[in-house]
N, C-alpha and C positions, 0 to 999 in steps of 0.2 A: 577208217580212213576211208572219207567220202570219194568217190570216183566221178564225180561232176562238179561243174563249176558253180552254177547258180540254181535255183530253185526251177527257173525256166528251162535250163540245159537239161536238169532232170526229168523233169515232167515231158519234155519232149521226146526223151530217149526211153519213155516208158517206166521211169522209175518214181514209184510213190516214196516220197521222203518221210523222215520222222515228223518234220514241220507239216507236211501234208496230213498225216494221219492226226494229228493234234487239231488241225483246222476242222478236218472232216468230222471229228467227235462233237467239237463245239457248235458246227453248223448243221447237224443232224443229216449230212450227207456221207456217201462212200468216199473213200480215198481216191478211187478210180474217177469220180465226178470231179473232186478238187484238182486231181492231176490234169484232167483234160482241160479244165478252166485256166490254170496256170499256164500249160502248154499255150492256149490261144491267147493269152496277155489279159484275159479277161477278169482274171484275179491276181492280185500281187501278194506274195507273202513276204514281207519287209522283214529279211532275218540276216544281218551281218553275220558272217561265221566268226568274228571275233566277240560278238555279243552273246556270250555263253549264259547268261541268265535269262534270257529273253523267253516269254510265254507266247508262242507264235499266234497271230492271228492273221485270216484272209482279209483282203479288202477287193470288195466286188460289189456290183449292183445286186446280185442275186444273193448275197450274204446279208447277215446283219449289218446294218450300218454303224460305221465306227466312228469314234470320237477322238479328236486330237486336241491337245491343249499347249498353247503356246507360253512360255516362261522364258525365264533369263534375266540378268542383272543389265542395269544401265549406268551411265555415269552419275545420274541422280539417285539410284536405288542399287547400291554395290553389295549387298550382304547375301553371299551364296547358300549360306546356312537357312536363311528364309527361303530362298528359292527351293531348297531341297526339301524344306517342309511342305510347299506348296505340290512339289513334285508327288510325294508320298500320299498327300491328302487327295491328290487328283487320281492316282491309282487306285486308293481306297474306294472313292467313288465310281469308279468303273471305266476310266478314261483307257483307252487301247493305246495311246501313241502321246510321247511328249517331244514338242520341239523346242530346244534351246537357241533361243534368239538373243543370246547375250552379245552385247555391243560395248563392253568395257571389261578391262582387266585381264588377269591370265585365264583363258577359257579353257586350257586343254584340261587342267586337273578335274574341273567341274565336269566336263564330257566324260571323261575317263570313268568319274565317280557314277555317272548316269548309265554307263553302258556295262558298269561291274556291279550295280546294285539294282537297277531298276529293271522290271521285268517287262515294263512297256515297250512297243517299238520307239526308237529314238531318232528324231529327225533334226537336221541342221539346216543353215542356209551359209554356204562356205564363203560367198563373197563378203559376208558381214564380217567374218572372222578375219579376212585378209589383211584389211587396215590394221586391225588389233595385232594380229600374230606378227606383221613385219614391223608394225610400230613406224608407218611411213605413210605420207598422203598418198591418196587414191591415184593420182596421176602418175606417181613415180613407180606404180605396180607395173609388173609385165604381165603378159598372157601365161608364162610358165609359173609365175608366183601364184595366180590364181588355181592352176592346175594342181600345184604342189599343196596346196591347203585341201583341195577336194581329197587327194591322196591322204592327207594326215587325218582328216576326219574319218575316212575309210578304215583306215589303220587303227583309229581310236574305238571302232566297232560301232559306228553310227548305221544305223539301217536304212536311212533314205535321206537323200539331200535334195533340197530344192535349188534347182539351177534355171537362171532365166535365160534359155538358151534361145528363146523366141523372137526377141527383139535385134534387130540389125540396123546397119547405119540407114538403112531405107525408112526406119521407124522415125528417125530423127526428124526427117522431113516431113512424116506424117503428123506427127505431134505439134510440128510447127505450123502446118497448113490447116489443120482440122479444128484448132482452137478448142480443145476439149475445156470444159469447166475446172476439172480438177488435175488436168495433165496426167502423170504418174503418180499413183498413191502406193505402188508397191516399194517399200524400201529397199529389197534388193534389186529390183527393176531400176530404180532412180540411180543406184550406184553404179550400175552397168551403163545406163544411158549417160551418166556424168562422165564415166571413165572414156566412153566413145567419144564423147564432144571435145574432152580435153587432149586427147592422144590423137584422133584422127583415124583410129584402127577399127578394125571390125570387132564384133563383140566375141570374146575369147571363148565363152562357153558355146557358141556357135561355130565358130570358125575350128576349132580343135575339140568337135565332140566325139569325133572317133578316138583320141588319146584319152577323154574322160571315160568313154565306154570301157576302155581296156583297164582303168582303175577300177569301175564299178563291177566288171564281170570277175576280176581277180578277188574282191573281197564279198561279192555277192549284196551290192548295194543297189536298192531301188531308186531309179532318177523319178524325181518328183519335178515335172516340167513346169517351171514357174511361169504365172501369168503377169508377167510385167506391166501389161496393159489393162489389167482388170479395171473395170469402172469404179472410180472411188465416189460416184454420186449417181443418182438416177439419170441425170441428163447424159452421162457419157456410156450408159448401157447400150452393147449391141451395135456401138459405132465401128468404123473402118478399123481403127487400130486394134479393137478387141478381137475382131473376127479374123483380120489378117494373120495376127499373131496364133490364133487358133488354128488356122490351117496350117502355118509353119510346124505347130506342135504337133499335128497329125502327120508329117513329114519325118520328124525328130523320132516319134513313137516307132515308125517302121524301121528307122535305122536301129534304134536300140534293140527292138525286138530280133532283128537280122543278127544281132550279138549275143542273143539270150539273156539280154539284160532286161530287167522287170521295169515297168513303167507305170506312175500314176500322172494324171493331167490335172493342173490346177485352174480353178474356174472363179467367177465373180463371186465376192464384190459387192457392189451395190445394184440393185436391180428391181424394177416394180414387179409386182406379184404375178401380173398377167404374161410377163417375159419368160418367166423362169423355166417353165416346161419346155417350150420351145428351145431354149438353150442348152438345157439337158440332152434333148434329142439330137441337136446338131453336133455336139460333142461326141455323142456316141457313134454318129456317123462317121464325121471326119477322122477321129481316133480309133476307129473299130472297136469299140467297147472297151478301150481301156479305162480303168477304174478313174472316176472323176473325183475331185477333192476340192470343196468348196468352202469360202469363207461366208458363212451366212446361207444364202445372200441376204444383205441387209435390205429391207423391202420399203424403208422411210428413212429420210436424211434428217429429220427433226426430233429425234428422239434421244440425245446424248444422255447418258446415265440409265437408259432403258434398251440399250442395243443387245443386250443378252435376249431381249424378247423379240425386238425386230429380225435379229438373225434366226431365232429359233422359228418363226414363222416362215421365213423364206427356206431355212433348213429343211422343214418338214415337206414343203412343195418340192423342193429339190431331190431330196432323197427319195420321195415317192414317184419322181420322174425318172429316176437311175442314177443319181449321184451316190457314190458308194462310201464317202469319208466326210464328216463335216468337221471344220474347225471351228471350236469353241469360240465365241464371243462375250466378254464381259460386261458389266456396267460400266467398267473404265475406259472401254474402247473410245478412241479420239481424245481421251481425256488424261488418262495417267497410266503408270504401270500397275497393274492389277494387284490387290491384297489377298490375302487367304480367303477371306469373305466373297470378293469378287470372283475369284478362281471357282469356288464353291456353286456361286449362283450361275456363272457361266457354264460349268459342266452339266448342272442339273437342266439347264434350259435346253442345252444341246441333245442332251440324252432324252428328254422328253420328246423332243422334234424327231431323233432318230427313231425312238421307239413308236411312235405314231406312224412314221413312214413305213416302218418295217410290218406293222399289222396291215396297211394299206396295200403292200407289195405280196402280202401273204407269204412271208419268210416262213419257214418250218418253226411251229411251237412259239411264234411271236407273240401271239394272244393268251398264252396258257396263264400268265399272271394275270391278266385282266379278267379272266373268267373265275379264277379262285378269288379275286378282290369281289366280284359281284356276288358269290357265295358268301364270303364273310360278311360282307354288308348286310345280305338278307337275314343272316342269323346272328347279328351283332356281336360276331367273333371279332373283338377288338385286336387281340393279339394276333390274329392271322392276318387282319389288315394291317399292321404294322410289317409282318414279313412280306407281304405283297408289294409295299409302297416303294417306290423309288428312293425316298428319302424318308426312313422310317421316324427319325428324332424330331422332324418339324411337324408331322401331325400329331405325333404323341404329346409333344410339348403344348399344342393348341388345345388338345382335348382335356388334358391334365389342368390346365390354367383355367379351364371352363366347364368343368364338370358340370352336368345337370341332375336336377333332382331325380329323374327318371332314367335309372341307369340303362336302360335298353332303348335309348334314344339321344339325341344330343341336345344342348341348349339353345338350338334354333328353333326346334319344333316340339320338344317335350312330348307329350300325349297325342299331338296332333301328327306326329311321326307317319308318314304313309306307309314305311315298310312294316311298322308296329300294328298299324290298324289292318293291313293286308294279312300279316300272319295270323292274328287273331281271327279275322272273319274267314279265313279259308280252313281253320281249325274249328270254325262253329263256336267261337269263344265270344263272350259279351266283350264289346269295345266302349271301354270308359275314355271318356275325354276329361270331363271336369273334374 
């Protein structure tokens, strides 16, 4: 029987939990180092006490950069079995977190299936589910209705919830005055904005934040403070709406920590490459080093169908500058619900970005596989190269489909291969080219 409420509560009382010990082993750190970081709020271990099959991971800028995968059914794509196949494919590819963003149907059985079978961290956005759960129009819902859905998700075992607590009635006037190109592109943020506009009431997630903290503390749910005003195009990046919301998220971070509730803070969004590092540093200052969770950032607006690449470029820069958690973006971003292949491409792009950043940050042992790959390439050890590859099946397929005549090379260079020539030269062997 655990004698603490949350991971942060345990850490502040000097307790190294089993979850901290697992994270420490994964990160090549001591349990005391992880405990200290959790106590400070600089690492979050998202692990609801009801999610019994979870394999714990730590989220923090000094740890390995983690990857989140967004999934879920919609009115146009309703097959939960397909979504579950995507979930397991995502876990097999190394995703550390799954967010169920379902916006149609009976969502609770799927959510329970995730928390009973999936070892990854599970996240949700309860405001989406509120309309579905009650089967009522948005304007008819009450503040208590929203809070009750947060509790339902916590009871179901969800490890983190995105709550758009940082927009208030003041934001309504800001959006109207500042004439953003894309207004609000956050789905949850737009729902909160719409509810406030229709009811004339304050944001319930802000007004009743203390009551929500009680729920999160009871089940050890991490709050992911959603960025409702994240920029949805380059032109809106770094504007008054985004920065003013970030300041409020910093205030809410302090309030959550005062109740031993773990926090992550969500960030952009679309942002030009030269702005990303400064944005990461600003967040770290305002939110006292709380783990930063970014969507991309997407660094250009003109690449639909390739936004997994635009997001990976931004994600590598963001993570190397302090972001801890990358939300994958697929080729279907802005276009459609991703299929299984889209999910794969999105995860691989995000993992490459995360890995590149981890090397730049000098995360312990981050470069081990890169060094092993270099050794394998020098010695033409193809099987070892597949072992080191982030996606072994793709390079194996390319090579097998285009095998060279010269076994110790590839069909690009043949006997002109620089590695082959250098190996022979250094051994004093004759180098035959023709």
